[in-house]
N, C-alpha and C positions, 0 to 999 in steps of 0.2 A: 758115807758120802757127803761133801761140803756142798755140793750142789743144790740150788733151791729146787723145790719140787716141780715148780711151774717151768724152770729153764731145762731141767731133764726130760719133762713130759714133752716140751717143744723140741729139743734135740731128738728124743725118740721118734717122734713124727715125721721131722725132716729126713733123718737118716734113713729110714724106712724107704725112701725113693731112691736112695742111691746104694743101698747095701742088696745088690742084684746077684742072683747066680752067675750071670755073665760076667760081672766085675770080680766076682769072687774066683771064678775060674781062671780069668786071666792073670790074678794076682797068684795063684797057686802055681800056674804053668811057668810064671816068670820067678818062682821061689821067692817072692817077697815076704816080708816078715808081718806078723798079725798087727804091729803097732803101725807100721807104714800103712796097711790097708785102711786102717782106722782113721787116721788122720787124712787120708786122700780122700776117703768117703766122706768126712766130715766136710772137706773143703769142696768136693764136688756136689755133695747134696746142698751145701749154701748157696751156690752157683744156681742150682736150680730153683731153688726158693727165691732167691733175690737176684734175679736175672739184670745183668747190667751194672751191679754195684760190686764193690770188692767183696770177694767171696768170703771173707773172715771179719766182714765189720761188725756183723751181728754177734758174733763169738768176742770180738776186741769189746764192743761197747757193753755186753750184757755180762760176759763171763769174766772176763781179766780183770775188772775191779775188784773183784773178790775170790778168784782162783788163779792157781798157777797151771802149768802144764800137766803135771803130775795128777791134780785134782780132776782136770778136764780128760785126762786120758782114763782114769777109773770109771767116770761115767760112760766114757766109750766104750771101755771093757764090759760094762753091764748093759750095754744096748746091742753091740756087735758081736756076734758068737765069733770064736777062732776061726779061722780060714779053713783048717783041715778036719773041723768037727764034723762028725757023721751027722747028716740030715736027720 
């Protein structure tokens, strides 16, 4: 992965707040893709972490200067297990 370890650790910590069983169940019931879930959880989690700010400001300020969407998605795949993966 190209993401800096400190950024990966921060994402992991923040995403833990948004990657919940209830959110997972909603996406499975709606037959959403894993990729859609990962990116929605990222946005939702950033809203929880930085209320009142643009939800993706931290991502834009810290990740996009050196990563693209594919790199960020790779990090998200390493943090968020697939929706239909057995617990």
